[in-house]
C-alpha positions in Angstrom: 23.5 -106.2 118.6 22.9 -109.9 117.6 25.7 -112.7 118.8 27.4 -115.1 117.0 24.9 -118.0 118.0 22.0 -116.6 116.6 24.1 -116.4 113.3 27.4 -116.7 111.3 29.5 -113.5 112.7 30.3 -110.7 110.4 33.1 -109.9 112.9 35.8 -111.5 115.5 36.5 -109.3 118.8 39.6 -110.7 120.3 40.5 -109.4 123.9 43.6 -110.7 126.0 43.1 -110.3 129.4 45.7 -111.0 132.3 44.2 -109.2 135.3 40.9 -106.8 136.7 37.7 -108.7 135.9 36.0 -104.9 136.8 38.4 -103.1 134.1 37.0 -106.3 131.2 33.9 -105.6 132.2 34.0 -102.0 131.1 35.5 -103.1 127.8 33.1 -105.7 127.2 30.3 -103.1 128.0 31.7 -101.0 125.1 31.3 -104.0 122.8 28.4 -104.7 124.3 27.1 -101.1 123.5 28.2 -101.3 119.9 25.2 -100.1 117.1 26.5 -101.9 115.0 23.6 -104.2 113.5 25.4 -107.8 112.2 26.5 -110.6 114.3 29.8 -110.5 116.5 31.6 -112.7 118.5 33.3 -112.0 121.7 36.6 -113.9 122.5 38.4 -112.8 125.9 41.6 -115.0 126.1 42.3 -115.7 129.4 46.0 -115.2 130.2 47.3 -117.0 133.1 44.5 -115.0 135.2 44.4 -116.6 138.3 41.4 -114.1 139.5 37.7 -115.7 139.3 35.8 -114.9 136.4 32.7 -115.9 136.7 31.6 -112.3 137.1 32.5 -111.9 133.7 30.4 -115.3 132.6 27.5 -113.9 134.5 27.1 -110.4 133.2 28.3 -111.7 129.2 26.7 -115.1 128.9 27.5 -115.2 124.8 31.5 -114.0 125.7 33.8 -117.0 124.8 36.1 -117.5 127.6 39.5 -119.2 126.8 42.1 -119.8 129.6 45.7 -120.5 128.9 49.4 -120.6 130.6 50.4 -117.0 131.1 52.7 -116.2 127.6 51.9 -112.5 126.7 49.0 -110.7 124.8 50.4 -111.1 121.5 50.3 -115.4 122.4 46.3 -114.3 123.9 45.4 -112.6 120.5 47.1 -115.2 118.3 45.3 -117.9 120.2 42.0 -115.4 119.8 42.8 -115.5 116.2 42.6 -119.2 116.0 39.7 -119.7 117.7 37.7 -116.6 115.6 35.1 -117.6 113.0 34.1 -114.1 111.6 35.2 -112.5 108.3 36.7 -109.8 110.0 38.6 -109.9 113.3 38.8 -106.3 115.5 40.9 -106.2 118.3 40.6 -104.7 122.0 42.5 -105.0 125.1 40.6 -105.3 128.3 41.9 -101.9 129.9 40.1 -99.8 126.3 37.2 -99.4 125.5 35.5 -98.8 122.3 32.5 -95.3 120.8 29.4 -97.0 120.4 29.8 -96.4 116.6 33.2 -97.9 116.7 32.1 -101.5 114.4 29.6 -99.4 112.3 32.2 -97.3 111.0 35.0 -99.5 110.8 33.3 -102.3 109.0 31.2 -99.3 106.4 34.5 -97.7 105.5 36.2 -101.3 105.0 33.7 -102.4 102.7 33.5 -99.3 100.7 37.5 -99.4 100.1 37.5 -103.6 99.4 40.3 -103.0 102.6 41.9 -105.9 103.8 42.6 -103.8 107.3 41.9 -100.4 108.8 42.9 -97.8 111.7 41.7 -95.2 113.3 42.8 -92.6 115.3 41.8 -92.3 119.2 41.7 -90.3 122.7 43.7 -91.4 125.6 41.7 -91.2 128.9 42.5 -91.2 132.8 40.8 -93.3 135.1 37.6 -90.7 134.9 37.3 -91.2 131.4 38.4 -87.6 130.5 40.9 -86.8 127.4 44.0 -86.4 128.6 45.1 -86.1 124.5 43.8 -87.0 121.5 46.1 -89.4 118.8 45.7 -88.8 115.0 46.5 -91.4 112.8 44.8 -91.0 109.3 48.4 -90.3 108.4 49.0 -94.1 108.5 46.8 -94.6 105.0 47.8 -97.0 102.0 51.8 -99.0 102.5 52.5 -98.1 105.5 55.3 -100.8 106.3 57.5 -98.4 106.1 56.2 -96.3 109.2 55.2 -99.7 111.0 59.4 -100.0 110.7 60.5 -96.7 112.5 57.5 -95.2 114.6 53.9 -96.1 114.2 51.4 -94.5 116.7 48.5 -96.5 116.1 46.6 -98.6 119.2 45.9 -102.5 118.7 42.0 -101.4 120.0 41.8 -99.1 116.7 42.8 -102.1 114.0 40.2 -104.4 112.3 41.5 -106.9 109.6 40.3 -109.3 107.2 40.1 -113.0 108.9 41.7 -114.4 105.6 44.8 -112.1 105.7 45.5 -113.6 109.5 45.6 -116.9 107.9 49.2 -117.1 107.7 51.3 -117.5 110.8 53.7 -115.0 109.7 51.2 -112.1 110.1 50.9 -112.8 113.7 51.6 -111.3 116.8 54.9 -111.7 118.3 55.5 -113.2 121.2 57.4 -110.4 123.4 55.6 -108.8 125.9 55.9 -105.1 124.9 55.5 -103.9 121.5 54.5 -107.3 120.4 51.8 -105.7 118.1 54.2 -104.2 115.8 
């Protein structure tokens, strides 16, 4: 995978981060291990953390680290959106990880369908990466506005959006610390 320094990124990955550098490094390894052949920009928004992140900078030198006062994950994602330069933005929570084909499969599907955003199903795993349950979100297709207002089981780390769609400030993450990704 080429880095953003080599060419304009196709995908910007936004990761809000609050604590546990070890957990963040696991998430960043899942980004590094993607089979996506295009360029990627990875942005970690450090949301008020007091922990030393020098190990992250050393292990992942191309990652853009942005520090802000603690304002919650929605504000951190919004800050990442402002900095992102990729055609698409993918979101990854610092305590999540991706399968190695995630970016390739998702961007290929978005281009094929000329989609403005997409999401995919996911697995809930324990700390040893054993699957506890699979969550099928395939029913969320087409106009899902009504579903989002009722009960939306899509996980933020499964979402990719064309950056142009997020230029409208009304289409950003909420300020609440819980459910801000609705």
